[in-house]
C-alpha positions in Angstrom: 0.0 0.0 0.0 1.0 3.6 -0.6 -0.4 6.6 1.2 0.2 10.2 0.4 -0.3 12.6 3.3 -1.3 16.2 3.6 1.0 19.1 4.4 0.1 19.9 8.0 0.2 23.4 9.5 1.9 22.3 12.6 4.6 19.9 13.8 3.2 16.5 14.8 4.1 13.0 15.9 3.9 9.8 13.8 4.2 6.4 15.4 5.1 3.2 13.5 4.0 0.5 15.9 4.1 -2.4 13.4 5.8 -3.1 10.1 8.4 -1.6 7.8 7.9 1.3 5.4 9.7 3.6 3.0 9.0 7.3 3.8 9.5 9.6 0.8 9.6 13.4 1.3 11.5 16.5 0.2 14.1 15.3 2.7 14.7 12.1 0.7 13.8 8.4 1.1 14.2 6.6 4.4 13.4 3.0 5.3 11.9 2.8 8.8 11.1 -0.3 10.9 8.8 -0.6 13.9 8.9 0.4 16.6 9.6 4.0 15.7 8.4 7.5 16.7 9.0 10.5 14.4 8.5 14.2 14.8 7.3 15.5 11.4 7.9 19.3 10.8 5.1 21.6 9.7 4.7 21.7 6.0 6.4 18.4 5.1 4.5 16.1 2.8 5.2 12.4 3.2 4.5 9.5 0.9 4.6 6.2 2.8 5.0 2.9 1.1 4.2 -0.1 3.3 6.7 -2.9 2.7 4.8 -5.2 5.0 1.7 -5.1 7.2 1.9 -1.8 9.0 0.3 0.2 11.8 1.0 3.9 11.5 -0.6 6.5 13.8 -0.4 10.3 13.4 -1.0 12.4 16.5 -2.1 16.1 16.3 -3.0 18.6 19.0 -6.3 20.3 18.4 -9.2 21.9 20.2 -11.6 21.2 17.3 -15.0 19.8 18.0 -15.6 18.2 14.5 -13.4 16.5 11.8 -14.1 19.4 9.4 -13.0 22.0 12.0 -9.8 20.0 12.7 -9.0 19.7 9.0 -9.4 23.5 8.6 -6.8 24.1 11.3 -4.4 21.2 10.8 -4.1 20.8 7.0 -2.4 23.5 5.0 -4.3 25.0 2.1 -2.7 24.7 -1.4 -2.0 28.4 -1.2 -0.2 28.1 2.2 1.8 25.1 0.9 2.8 26.9 -2.3 3.9 30.0 -0.3 6.0 27.8 2.0 7.6 25.9 -0.8 8.4 29.2 -2.6 10.0 30.7 0.5 12.2 27.6 0.9 13.5 27.8 -2.7 
């Protein structure tokens, strides 16, 4: 399986509690095996390729009351992401 994540507006934690994955991002490609805990910086977009059965958990801090409200505050809009990428170039 392959999963492509969102660019998140804030730093967050990802926990790989089972399995082995390839994580592809602007930072490169890294193979990670469970158990592993990662701190993902704000604005980074990951593509995760599961090499075996995997349990991956992403943890965010939010005071949102609904999924929609959480998405509005946690996920960067395309405009925000493009601005961030442009500033890094």
